[in-house]
N, CA and C of each residue as an Amber inpcrd file, in Angstrom:
protein
   624
  27.6750000 -12.0390000 -67.5490000  26.5420000 -12.7650000 -67.5750000
  25.3630000 -11.7170000 -67.9970000  24.6150000 -12.0390000 -69.0020000
  23.6870000 -11.2070000 -69.5980000  22.3140000 -11.7170000 -69.0240000
  21.6270000 -11.1590000 -68.3750000  20.3150000 -11.3390000 -67.8510000
  19.1710000 -10.8580000 -68.6140000  19.3280000  -9.7110000 -69.3830000
  18.2510000  -9.4170000 -70.2670000  18.1760000 -10.1920000 -71.5410000
  17.5540000 -11.3230000 -71.2200000  17.4870000 -12.3500000 -72.3470000
  16.1520000 -13.1240000 -72.2190000  15.8190000 -13.5730000 -73.3640000
  14.3320000 -14.3340000 -73.3050000  14.2480000 -15.2780000 -72.3560000
  15.3700000 -16.2390000 -72.2930000  15.3680000 -17.4280000 -71.3950000
  15.3240000 -16.8990000 -70.0440000  15.8730000 -16.0000000 -69.5220000
  15.8470000 -15.4390000 -68.1920000  14.3830000 -14.9550000 -67.8590000
  13.9140000 -14.2890000 -68.6820000  12.5940000 -13.8050000 -68.3510000
  11.5900000 -15.1500000 -68.5090000  11.9370000 -15.9950000 -69.2610000
  10.8130000 -16.9950000 -69.3310000  10.8800000 -17.8740000 -68.0010000
  12.2640000 -18.0670000 -67.5970000  12.4340000 -18.8020000 -66.3300000
  11.7760000 -18.0000000 -65.0370000  11.8130000 -16.7570000 -65.0120000
  11.1820000 -16.0240000 -64.0120000   9.6050000 -16.1270000 -64.0810000
   9.2120000 -16.1390000 -65.2330000   7.6320000 -16.3590000 -65.3670000
   7.1990000 -17.5880000 -65.0650000   8.1240000 -18.5500000 -65.4700000
   7.7410000 -19.9470000 -65.1590000   7.7720000 -20.3200000 -63.5010000
   8.4840000 -19.6000000 -62.6940000   8.2390000 -19.7760000 -61.4970000
   7.1720000 -19.1290000 -60.8130000   6.3850000 -18.1970000 -61.5950000
   5.1520000 -17.8550000 -61.1640000   4.1270000 -18.6940000 -61.8390000
   4.3030000 -19.6330000 -62.4820000   3.3170000 -20.4330000 -63.1600000
   2.8490000 -19.9910000 -64.3920000   3.6010000 -18.9650000 -64.8800000
   3.2530000 -18.3790000 -66.2030000   3.9090000 -18.9750000 -67.4650000
   3.2590000 -19.4430000 -68.3210000   3.8290000 -19.7410000 -69.5540000
   3.1490000 -18.8290000 -70.7350000   3.9480000 -17.7950000 -70.9710000
   3.3510000 -16.7160000 -71.8310000   2.6650000 -17.0720000 -73.1180000
   1.4120000 -16.5360000 -73.4180000   0.8640000 -16.8500000 -74.7970000
   1.2320000 -15.7910000 -75.7160000   1.9700000 -14.8660000 -75.3770000
   2.3610000 -13.8050000 -76.3360000   3.9120000 -13.5280000 -76.0320000
   4.4750000 -12.7840000 -76.8620000   5.9050000 -12.4590000 -76.8890000
   6.1820000 -11.4210000 -76.0510000   6.0650000 -11.5520000 -74.7190000
   6.3370000 -10.1780000 -73.7550000   7.7380000  -9.9220000 -73.8970000
   8.6040000 -10.8670000 -74.1140000  10.0140000 -10.1860000 -74.1510000
  10.3300000  -9.3670000 -75.2040000   9.5870000  -9.6010000 -76.4610000
   9.7340000  -8.6380000 -77.5770000   9.2010000  -7.1410000 -77.1960000
   8.0010000  -7.3590000 -76.4220000   7.3370000  -6.1400000 -76.0950000
   8.2410000  -5.2300000 -75.1780000   8.8940000  -5.9070000 -74.1510000
   9.6630000  -5.1820000 -73.3510000  10.9650000  -4.6100000 -73.9300000
  11.5520000  -5.5830000 -74.7360000  12.8690000  -5.1040000 -75.5620000
  12.4870000  -4.0170000 -76.3920000  11.2810000  -3.7760000 -77.0500000
  10.9040000  -2.7010000 -77.9180000  10.9690000  -1.2860000 -77.0290000
  10.2700000  -1.6270000 -75.9010000  10.0700000  -0.6490000 -75.1490000
  11.4110000   0.1250000 -74.5480000  12.2070000  -0.7860000 -74.2340000
  13.4850000  -0.3370000 -73.6640000  14.4140000   0.3010000 -74.7130000
  14.1690000  -0.2790000 -75.9390000  15.0390000   0.4280000 -77.0540000
  14.4400000   1.7470000 -77.5800000  13.5960000   2.4100000 -77.0770000
  13.1050000   3.5850000 -77.5690000  14.3130000   4.5300000 -77.8000000
  14.1830000   5.5650000 -78.7560000  15.4820000   6.3930000 -79.0410000
  15.5930000   7.4850000 -77.9890000  14.5010000   7.6870000 -77.2080000
  14.8480000   8.8470000 -76.3010000  15.2030000   8.3750000 -74.9340000
  15.6610000   7.0480000 -74.8070000  16.1780000   6.6150000 -73.5800000
  17.7060000   6.6370000 -73.6880000  18.3300000   6.8870000 -72.6890000
  19.7970000   6.9710000 -72.7000000  20.3420000   6.2950000 -71.4600000
  19.6350000   6.3010000 -70.4170000  20.1470000   5.5880000 -69.2440000
  18.9130000   4.4120000 -68.8200000  17.7620000   4.7420000 -68.8920000
  16.7140000   3.8670000 -68.6770000  16.3650000   2.8030000 -69.9100000
  17.4100000   2.0150000 -70.1570000  17.4730000   1.0930000 -71.2700000
  17.6250000  -0.4160000 -70.8020000  17.5980000  -1.2420000 -71.8610000
  17.7280000  -2.5170000 -71.3410000  18.9700000  -2.9600000 -70.6160000
  20.0600000  -1.9230000 -71.0800000  21.3710000  -2.1920000 -70.2640000
  21.0510000  -1.7610000 -68.7900000  20.3530000  -0.9170000 -68.3380000
  19.9010000  -0.6790000 -66.8620000  19.3270000  -1.8400000 -66.2720000
  18.1780000  -2.4890000 -66.9160000  17.6500000  -3.5710000 -66.4840000
  18.4350000  -4.8670000 -66.2570000  19.3240000  -4.9260000 -67.3300000
  20.3770000  -6.1240000 -67.4790000  21.2940000  -5.9780000 -66.0910000
  21.5880000  -4.7850000 -65.9330000  22.4160000  -4.4780000 -64.5890000
  21.9010000  -4.7430000 -63.2190000  20.4750000  -4.4620000 -63.2680000
  19.7530000  -4.5080000 -61.9910000  19.5130000  -6.0450000 -61.8420000
  19.1620000  -6.8590000 -62.8460000  19.0030000  -8.2880000 -62.7790000
  20.0470000  -9.0730000 -62.5390000  21.3440000  -8.5890000 -63.0530000
  22.6170000  -9.3010000 -62.8080000  22.8440000  -8.9270000 -61.3050000
  22.8030000  -7.7360000 -60.7410000  22.9960000  -7.4960000 -59.3590000
  22.1260000  -8.3440000 -58.4940000  20.9010000  -8.4570000 -58.7760000
  19.9490000  -9.0800000 -57.9510000  20.6190000 -10.6080000 -57.5980000
  21.1630000 -11.2850000 -58.9030000  21.4110000 -12.5770000 -58.3870000
  22.5790000 -12.6640000 -57.3190000  23.1580000 -11.6800000 -56.9200000
  24.1050000 -11.6290000 -55.7470000  23.4010000 -11.7350000 -54.4600000
  22.1140000 -11.1750000 -54.5270000  21.4540000 -10.8330000 -53.2860000
  20.1350000 -11.8120000 -53.3720000  20.0690000 -12.7670000 -54.1310000
  18.7470000 -13.4250000 -54.4640000  18.3100000 -14.1170000 -53.1450000
  19.2010000 -14.6340000 -52.3760000  18.9800000 -15.3570000 -51.2070000
  18.2280000 -14.6230000 -50.1260000  18.3100000 -13.3110000 -50.1920000
  17.6080000 -12.4200000 -49.1740000  16.2430000 -12.1860000 -49.4890000
  15.7390000 -12.3270000 -50.6640000  14.2820000 -12.1430000 -51.0690000
  13.2380000 -13.1350000 -50.6330000  12.2560000 -12.5620000 -50.3510000
  11.0360000 -13.7020000 -49.9290000  10.4700000 -14.2340000 -51.2030000
  10.2250000 -13.2950000 -52.2230000   9.6320000 -13.8540000 -53.5810000
  10.7900000 -13.4850000 -54.6540000  11.7660000 -14.0370000 -54.8560000
  12.6660000 -13.7870000 -55.6960000  12.1680000 -13.4800000 -57.3630000
  11.3990000 -14.5200000 -57.6870000  10.8250000 -14.2520000 -59.1430000
   9.9920000 -13.1450000 -59.2830000   9.2190000 -12.7810000 -58.2980000
   8.5920000 -11.6130000 -58.2630000   9.3310000 -10.3170000 -58.2890000
  10.4080000 -10.1220000 -57.7340000  11.3590000  -9.2520000 -57.7900000
  12.0720000  -9.0130000 -59.3250000  12.4280000 -10.1690000 -59.8130000
  13.0040000 -10.3210000 -61.1780000  11.9330000  -9.7000000 -62.0990000
  10.6080000 -10.0150000 -62.0700000   9.5710000  -9.7210000 -62.8250000
   9.3530000  -8.1020000 -62.7930000   9.3810000  -7.6760000 -61.6360000
   9.2260000  -6.2750000 -61.2690000  10.3110000  -5.5050000 -61.7570000
  11.7230000  -6.1460000 -61.7540000  12.8610000  -5.3180000 -62.4040000
  12.5300000  -5.3130000 -64.0440000  12.2000000  -6.3710000 -64.5900000
  11.8150000  -6.3810000 -66.0980000  10.9120000  -5.2930000 -66.4340000
   9.8810000  -4.8310000 -65.5880000   8.7970000  -4.1550000 -65.9040000
   8.8920000  -2.6620000 -65.3830000   9.9100000  -2.5680000 -64.3410000
   9.7570000  -1.2140000 -63.6830000  10.1100000   0.1350000 -64.4080000
  10.8820000   0.0210000 -65.5180000  10.9010000   1.2870000 -66.3120000
  10.2760000   0.9300000 -67.7750000   9.4970000   0.0610000 -67.8550000
   8.9280000  -0.5150000 -69.2650000   8.2360000   0.6680000 -69.7820000
   7.6210000   1.6800000 -69.0610000   7.1540000   2.7960000 -69.5110000
   7.7860000   3.9690000 -69.0500000   8.3070000   4.7290000 -69.8220000
   9.2040000   5.8010000 -69.3550000   9.1520000   7.0620000 -70.3430000
   8.4870000   8.0120000 -69.8390000   8.4470000   9.4640000 -70.6800000
   8.7880000  10.5630000 -69.6610000   9.7090000  11.1750000 -69.8670000
  10.2230000  12.1040000 -69.0130000   9.2570000  13.4530000 -68.9130000
   8.1940000  13.3870000 -69.6890000   7.3420000  14.4280000 -69.6330000
   6.0130000  14.1930000 -68.7310000   6.1270000  12.7810000 -68.4370000
   5.0270000  12.3040000 -67.4740000   5.3340000  12.0280000 -66.0240000
   4.5950000  11.9990000 -64.9680000   4.8610000  11.8300000 -63.6720000
   4.2580000  10.6480000 -63.1910000   3.7720000   9.6380000 -64.1700000
   3.1000000   8.6270000 -63.7650000   3.5850000   7.2600000 -64.2970000
   4.7850000   7.2990000 -64.7660000   5.5310000   6.1980000 -65.3950000
   5.5100000   4.9890000 -64.5390000   5.8080000   4.8980000 -63.1540000
   5.5980000   3.7810000 -62.4850000   4.3230000   3.1350000 -62.4820000
   3.4050000   3.9150000 -62.2180000   2.0720000   3.5540000 -62.3580000
   1.6460000   2.8390000 -63.6400000   1.8910000   3.3330000 -64.5140000
   1.7210000   2.7620000 -65.9910000   2.4790000   1.5010000 -66.1580000
   3.7030000   1.4270000 -65.6160000   4.5230000   0.2500000 -65.6990000
   4.0240000  -0.8810000 -64.8970000   3.6350000  -0.5030000 -63.7890000
   2.9890000  -1.3570000 -62.7730000   1.6920000  -1.9430000 -63.3240000
   0.9630000  -1.1080000 -64.0700000  -0.4310000  -1.7190000 -64.6020000
  -0.1060000  -2.5220000 -65.7650000   0.8370000  -2.1820000 -66.5870000
   1.2390000  -3.1170000 -67.5170000   1.5830000  -4.4770000 -67.1570000
   2.4680000  -4.4620000 -66.1560000   2.9350000  -5.7460000 -65.5450000
   1.6140000  -6.6580000 -64.9630000   0.8950000  -5.8750000 -64.3300000
  -0.4460000  -6.4700000 -63.5670000  -1.2710000  -6.9990000 -64.7010000
  -1.5700000  -6.3620000 -65.8350000  -2.3020000  -6.6430000 -66.9040000
  -1.7150000  -7.7980000 -67.6820000  -0.5400000  -7.9220000 -67.7100000
   0.0240000  -9.0440000 -68.5840000  -0.1060000 -10.1470000 -67.5940000
   0.1990000 -10.1510000 -66.2130000   0.1650000 -11.4430000 -65.4780000
  -1.0610000 -11.8440000 -65.2050000  -1.9920000 -10.8560000 -64.9890000
  -3.5420000 -11.2770000 -64.8150000  -3.9080000 -11.9210000 -66.1910000
  -3.6320000 -11.5640000 -67.2270000  -4.0120000 -12.1310000 -68.6650000
  -3.5620000 -13.6060000 -68.7370000  -2.4500000 -13.9590000 -67.9410000
  -1.7990000 -15.1810000 -68.2570000  -2.1360000 -15.9730000 -66.7180000
  -3.1290000 -15.5800000 -66.2020000  -3.7300000 -16.2010000 -65.0160000
  -2.7290000 -16.4410000 -63.8540000  -1.8300000 -15.6830000 -63.6860000
  -0.9280000 -15.5030000 -62.4490000  -1.7710000 -15.5310000 -61.2320000
  -1.2260000 -15.9630000 -60.1870000  -1.7760000 -15.8890000 -58.8560000
  -2.0170000 -14.2970000 -58.5910000  -3.4270000 -14.0230000 -58.1130000
  -3.7750000 -12.6010000 -57.9430000  -2.7030000 -11.9300000 -56.9060000
  -2.2970000 -12.8300000 -55.8180000  -1.6480000 -12.1050000 -54.7050000
  -0.2800000 -11.9050000 -55.2210000   0.4080000 -12.7440000 -56.2790000
   1.4140000 -12.4790000 -56.7540000   1.5680000 -11.2630000 -57.6550000
   0.4290000 -11.1400000 -58.4140000   0.1950000  -9.9510000 -59.2380000
   0.1870000  -8.5800000 -58.3140000  -0.6830000  -8.7400000 -57.3700000
  -0.5410000  -7.4510000 -56.5350000   0.7200000  -7.1870000 -55.8230000
   1.5690000  -7.9510000 -55.5840000   2.9460000  -7.8220000 -55.0150000
   3.8300000  -7.2470000 -56.0440000   3.7270000  -7.8240000 -57.2550000
   4.5090000  -7.1430000 -58.3430000   4.0940000  -5.5820000 -58.6930000
   2.9350000  -5.5700000 -58.5860000   2.4470000  -4.1370000 -58.9110000
   2.9320000  -3.0950000 -57.7780000   2.9070000  -3.5800000 -56.6150000
   3.4520000  -2.8920000 -55.4020000   4.9410000  -2.6010000 -55.5210000
   5.6740000  -3.6780000 -55.7870000   7.0960000  -3.6830000 -55.9480000
   7.5870000  -2.5650000 -57.0800000   6.7560000  -2.4770000 -58.0950000
   7.1110000  -1.4660000 -59.1540000   6.8420000  -0.1930000 -58.6500000
   5.6050000   0.0120000 -58.0210000   5.3980000   1.3460000 -57.3980000
   6.2670000   1.8720000 -56.4440000   7.0480000   0.9000000 -55.7900000
   8.1450000   1.3760000 -54.9200000   9.3120000   2.0440000 -55.5190000
   9.4240000   2.0260000 -56.7120000  10.6370000   2.4820000 -57.4360000
  10.2360000   3.9750000 -57.8450000   9.2530000   4.5320000 -57.3190000
   9.0370000   5.9070000 -57.4080000  10.1220000   6.8080000 -56.6700000
  10.7650000   6.0510000 -55.6160000  11.8670000   6.6570000 -55.0110000
  11.5880000   7.9860000 -54.2130000  10.1840000   8.0740000 -53.8410000
   9.7180000   9.4680000 -53.2820000   9.6560000   9.3390000 -51.7410000
   9.9550000   8.2080000 -51.1760000   9.9490000   7.7710000 -49.8060000
  10.7390000   6.7080000 -49.5560000  11.0040000   6.3250000 -48.2070000
  11.4830000   5.2230000 -47.9530000  10.4790000   4.0600000 -48.0160000
  10.7010000   2.6180000 -48.2000000   9.7240000   1.7330000 -48.4450000
   9.8230000   0.7840000 -47.3880000   8.8770000  -0.1040000 -47.1690000
   8.8530000  -1.0920000 -46.0130000   8.8280000  -2.4130000 -46.8340000
   9.2530000  -3.5500000 -46.1140000   9.1210000  -4.6500000 -46.6130000
  10.4450000  -5.2340000 -47.3760000  10.9310000  -6.4660000 -47.0910000
  12.3330000  -6.8390000 -47.4400000  12.4370000  -6.8580000 -49.0090000
  11.3510000  -7.3560000 -49.7550000  11.4980000  -7.3570000 -51.1490000
  11.5050000  -5.9220000 -51.8220000  10.5880000  -5.1270000 -51.3790000
  10.7190000  -3.8280000 -51.7840000  11.9070000  -2.9950000 -51.4800000
  12.4650000  -3.1460000 -50.3470000  13.8500000  -2.4060000 -49.9490000
  14.6630000  -2.9520000 -50.8020000  14.8310000  -4.3330000 -51.0530000
  15.7670000  -4.9980000 -51.9510000  15.9010000  -4.6400000 -53.3480000
  14.6480000  -4.4740000 -53.9750000  14.3630000  -3.9800000 -55.3730000
  14.8610000  -2.4800000 -55.4190000  14.3420000  -1.5690000 -54.2820000
  14.8400000  -0.4500000 -54.5040000  16.2580000  -0.0480000 -54.5300000
  16.8820000  -0.7380000 -53.4970000  18.3260000  -0.5520000 -53.4720000
  19.0740000  -0.9170000 -54.7330000  18.5470000  -2.0600000 -55.3170000
  19.2440000  -2.4610000 -56.4710000  18.9760000  -1.4820000 -57.5910000
  17.8360000  -0.8690000 -57.8590000  17.5430000   0.2740000 -58.7400000
  18.4190000   1.4230000 -58.4990000  18.5870000   1.7020000 -57.2440000
  19.5770000   2.8010000 -57.0420000  20.8970000   2.6240000 -56.8330000
  21.2760000   1.3540000 -57.2430000  22.5980000   0.9240000 -57.2450000
  23.6890000   1.5620000 -57.9370000  23.3340000   2.1960000 -59.0910000
  24.0830000   3.2810000 -59.9270000  24.5360000   4.3500000 -59.1460000
  23.9390000   4.7480000 -58.0380000  24.4470000   5.9320000 -57.2280000
  25.6950000   5.8140000 -56.3740000  25.8300000   4.4370000 -56.0920000
  27.2430000   3.9620000 -55.5530000  28.0720000   3.4430000 -56.1990000
  28.1770000   3.6560000 -57.4560000  29.3370000   3.1480000 -58.2680000
  30.3900000   4.1270000 -58.4500000  31.6120000   3.5420000 -58.8820000
  32.5700000   4.4440000 -59.2370000  32.4300000   5.6370000 -59.8960000
  33.2790000   6.9790000 -59.5260000  32.7650000   8.2250000 -59.9880000
  32.6120000   8.2290000 -61.5380000  33.3860000   7.5220000 -62.2810000
  33.4710000   7.7280000 -63.7130000  31.9400000   7.0740000 -64.0050000
  31.5080000   5.9300000 -63.4590000  30.4280000   5.3580000 -63.8920000
  29.2140000   6.1520000 -63.5950000  29.2600000   6.8780000 -62.6170000
  28.0770000   7.5730000 -61.9490000  27.9550000   8.7960000 -62.8240000
  29.0080000   9.6430000 -63.1500000  29.2100000  10.5040000 -64.1020000
  28.5200000  10.2590000 -65.3770000  28.7510000   9.0390000 -66.0790000
  27.9880000   8.8290000 -67.1570000  26.5870000   8.5870000 -67.0250000
  26.1600000   7.9340000 -65.8740000  24.6430000   7.9190000 -65.5800000
  24.0780000   9.2650000 -65.5630000  24.8210000  10.2710000 -64.7240000
  24.3530000  11.5610000 -64.5880000  23.9640000  12.3180000 -65.9190000
  25.0270000  12.1220000 -66.9600000  25.0950000  12.6300000 -68.0360000
  23.8160000  12.0380000 -68.9140000  23.6180000  10.8470000 -68.7540000
  22.5580000  10.0890000 -69.5310000  21.4650000  10.6950000 -69.0300000
  21.1970000  10.8900000 -67.7810000  20.0570000  11.5750000 -67.1980000
  19.5410000  12.9190000 -67.9220000  20.6300000  13.7400000 -67.9710000
  20.3510000  15.0410000 -68.5030000  20.0210000  14.7900000 -70.1870000
  20.5790000  13.8510000 -70.6450000  19.9740000  13.7290000 -72.2730000
  18.6510000  13.2550000 -72.1560000  18.0890000  12.5450000 -71.1600000
  16.7520000  12.2500000 -71.3020000  15.8200000  13.3340000 -70.8910000
  16.2930000  14.3480000 -70.2310000  15.4970000  15.4920000 -70.0470000
  16.0280000  16.6460000 -70.8030000  16.5740000  16.4330000 -71.9150000
  17.2310000  17.5620000 -72.6460000  16.1620000  18.5640000 -73.1230000
  14.8710000  18.3520000 -72.9500000  13.8260000  19.2930000 -73.2310000
  13.6610000  20.3240000 -72.2360000  14.2050000  20.0850000 -71.0020000
  14.0670000  20.9070000 -69.7570000  14.9870000  22.1050000 -69.8630000
  14.7400000  23.3180000 -69.9340000  15.6480000  24.4360000 -69.8040000
  16.6620000  24.1050000 -68.7510000  18.0190000  24.4520000 -68.9670000
  18.9130000  24.3480000 -68.1990000  18.7070000  24.9260000 -66.7260000
  18.4630000  25.9940000 -66.4940000  18.2380000  26.5210000 -65.1480000
  17.2620000  25.5660000 -64.4400000  16.0830000  25.2420000 -65.0860000
  15.2040000  24.5410000 -64.3800000  15.4570000  23.0610000 -64.0360000
  16.2460000  22.5410000 -65.0590000  16.9470000  21.3250000 -64.8320000
  17.7610000  21.3290000 -63.6360000  18.8090000  22.2010000 -63.2200000
  19.7920000  22.3070000 -62.3820000  19.0170000  22.3970000 -61.0700000
  17.8500000  23.1900000 -60.9720000  17.1740000  23.3140000 -59.6370000
  16.3550000  21.9840000 -59.3530000  15.8400000  21.3340000 -60.4270000
  15.1090000  20.1790000 -60.1080000  16.3710000  18.9970000 -59.7740000
  17.2570000  18.8970000 -60.4000000  18.2190000  17.8690000 -60.1640000
  18.8770000  18.0620000 -58.8470000  19.0500000  19.1640000 -58.5090000
  19.6820000  19.2790000 -57.0280000  18.6550000  18.8650000 -56.0570000
  17.4160000  19.2550000 -56.2670000  16.2220000  18.8610000 -55.2090000
  16.1260000  17.2630000 -55.1340000  16.3300000  16.7070000 -56.3960000
  16.1400000  15.2100000 -56.2740000  17.3910000  14.5870000 -55.5080000
  18.6350000  15.0010000 -55.9060000  19.7810000  14.3980000 -55.3250000
  19.8740000  14.7670000 -53.8640000  19.4290000  15.9020000 -53.6630000
  19.6690000  16.4540000 -52.0110000  18.7060000  15.4860000 -51.2380000
  17.6270000  15.2450000 -51.8030000  16.3960000  14.3320000 -50.9610000
  17.1780000  13.0210000 -50.6180000  17.8950000  12.3500000 -51.3930000
  18.5960000  11.2140000 -51.0540000  19.6540000  11.4660000 -49.8720000
  20.3930000  12.5750000 -50.0830000  21.3150000  12.7770000 -48.8750000
  20.8550000  13.1430000 -47.6920000  19.5920000  13.6500000 -47.5720000
  18.9090000  13.9100000 -46.5100000  18.4880000  12.7300000 -45.5000000
  18.3270000  11.5680000 -46.2410000  17.7850000  10.2260000 -45.6440000
  18.9100000   9.8160000 -44.5670000  18.4750000   9.1840000 -43.5850000
  19.4390000   8.5250000 -42.6100000  20.4940000   7.6560000 -43.4490000
  19.8390000   6.7400000 -44.2910000  20.7950000   6.0060000 -45.2990000
  19.9020000   5.9590000 -46.5690000  20.7910000   5.5530000 -47.5750000
  20.0390000   5.4760000 -48.9360000  19.7660000   3.8800000 -49.1550000
  20.5940000   3.2230000 -48.5370000  20.2370000   1.7920000 -49.0000000
  19.7330000   1.1070000 -47.5440000  18.5870000   0.2950000 -47.7690000
  18.0970000  -0.3560000 -46.6780000  18.5810000  -1.6770000 -46.2860000
  19.0650000  -2.1840000 -47.3980000  19.4830000  -3.8060000 -47.3150000
  20.8410000  -3.8110000 -46.7490000  21.2410000  -4.1570000 -45.4810000
  22.5940000  -4.0790000 -44.9700000  23.6110000  -4.3960000 -46.0050000
  23.6620000  -5.6100000 -46.6890000  24.8130000  -5.8450000 -47.4210000
  25.1680000  -4.7990000 -48.6910000  23.9660000  -4.1480000 -49.1630000
  24.2590000  -3.1470000 -50.1440000  24.5010000  -1.8520000 -49.3680000
  23.9870000  -1.5910000 -48.2670000  24.2450000  -0.3350000 -47.7040000
  26.0610000  -0.4340000 -47.3700000  26.5240000  -1.4820000 -46.7650000
  27.9010000  -1.5960000 -46.4540000  28.7850000  -1.3990000 -47.8220000
  28.1970000  -1.8110000 -48.9740000  28.9280000  -1.7290000 -50.0060000
  28.8000000  -0.4600000 -50.7990000  27.7740000   0.1530000 -50.7830000
  27.5030000   1.4540000 -51.7590000  27.2220000   2.4570000 -51.0820000
  26.8630000   2.5810000 -49.8300000  26.3800000   3.7780000 -49.1680000
  27.6050000   5.1230000 -49.1480000  28.6260000   4.7550000 -48.6710000
  29.6600000   5.7370000 -48.6960000  29.9610000   6.3410000 -50.0250000
  30.1050000   5.5560000 -51.0100000  30.5640000   6.0710000 -52.3390000
  29.2470000   6.8120000 -52.8650000  27.9090000   6.1410000 -52.5760000
  26.8800000   7.0460000 -53.0750000  26.6120000   8.4620000 -52.5110000
  27.0640000   8.6850000 -51.3130000  26.9930000   9.9530000 -50.7760000
  28.0170000  10.8420000 -51.2360000  29.3470000  10.4350000 -51.6860000
  30.2580000  11.0960000 -52.1990000  30.0010000  11.4770000 -53.6760000
  29.2800000  10.6790000 -54.4470000  28.9210000  10.9230000 -55.7040000
  27.7550000  11.8130000 -55.8810000  26.6580000  11.8530000 -54.8310000
  25.7680000  12.8290000 -54.8490000  26.2270000  14.2430000 -54.5330000
  27.1730000  14.3540000 -53.4530000  27.6150000  15.5680000 -53.0280000
  28.5860000  16.1420000 -54.1850000  29.1300000  15.3120000 -54.9020000
  29.9930000  15.7680000 -55.9830000  29.1810000  16.3140000 -57.1530000
  27.9770000  15.5930000 -57.4370000  26.8800000  16.0570000 -58.6120000
  26.3880000  17.3510000 -58.2840000  26.1090000  17.5360000 -57.0570000
  25.3140000  18.7680000 -56.3840000  26.1920000  19.9510000 -56.7560000
  27.4340000  19.5820000 -56.1930000  28.4580000  20.6310000 -56.1170000
  28.8410000  21.1490000 -57.5820000  28.7260000  20.2580000 -58.5550000
  29.0280000  20.7200000 -60.0080000  27.8480000  21.6280000 -60.3620000
  26.7250000  21.0430000 -59.8860000  25.3820000  21.9480000 -60.4810000
  25.3850000  23.1710000 -60.0430000  25.7560000  23.3180000 -58.8630000
  25.7930000  24.4950000 -58.0630000  26.6570000  25.5230000 -58.5560000
  27.8000000  25.1510000 -59.0570000  28.8830000  26.0760000 -59.8390000
  28.4300000  26.4500000 -61.1580000  27.6000000  26.0150000 -61.7460000
  27.1050000  26.5000000 -63.0560000  26.4760000  27.8500000 -63.0640000
C-alpha cells in the first residue's frame, strides 16, 4: 500500500476541512526528493503513514497525525538544528492559509515539534506519532543497518571521529530511557529489537 500519494494527502486534509488552493503535494514531494536526503525521503514518510494505518484507532485526532507525518521532515538540513521548528511552521502556515481550525493547526504544530526526540512526550497522539517515527529502530537488523548507513550519508560532511562521538551519544540516550516506545502495542512489537539494534550500532562505532 502506497500512502505517499496525492489522494491520501487530499483525504487527510479534507478531514480537517481543507481543500487546498495550491499544490501542496508537489511542494512536499519536491522537498523530500532533495538529493542530499538518503533516509529522510518520501520512502520514510510513506513507511510512517502505512504503519499508522495499523494503529489509527488509537489516535484522538488521526487526520492531524497524518498531516504531521507528511510535514514532520519537510525541512531537513543536517547543518541546522531547527528543522522540526521550520517544518512545523511550514505546516502551520499552510493550514492557516487554508482556513483550518486554529486549534487543529496548533495541535499539528505541536505534534511535529515532538519529533525532535530530545525527551519523552506526553499525550496519546504525540506518543503515537513519535513511536511511529522511531519505528525504524525496531526493524530487523538488516533494515536497521541500511537506515544507519543512510544517516551517515546524510551527515557525510561531519568528520568521522566527531560523527562517531555524536552518534554514540544520540543512540545511547534512547537506551537510557525506561522504554523507547510509549504506545503499548508498538512497545510490545518493537522495543526488544530496537534495544538490540541500538546496542549493536554503538558497539560497532566503539570498535572503530
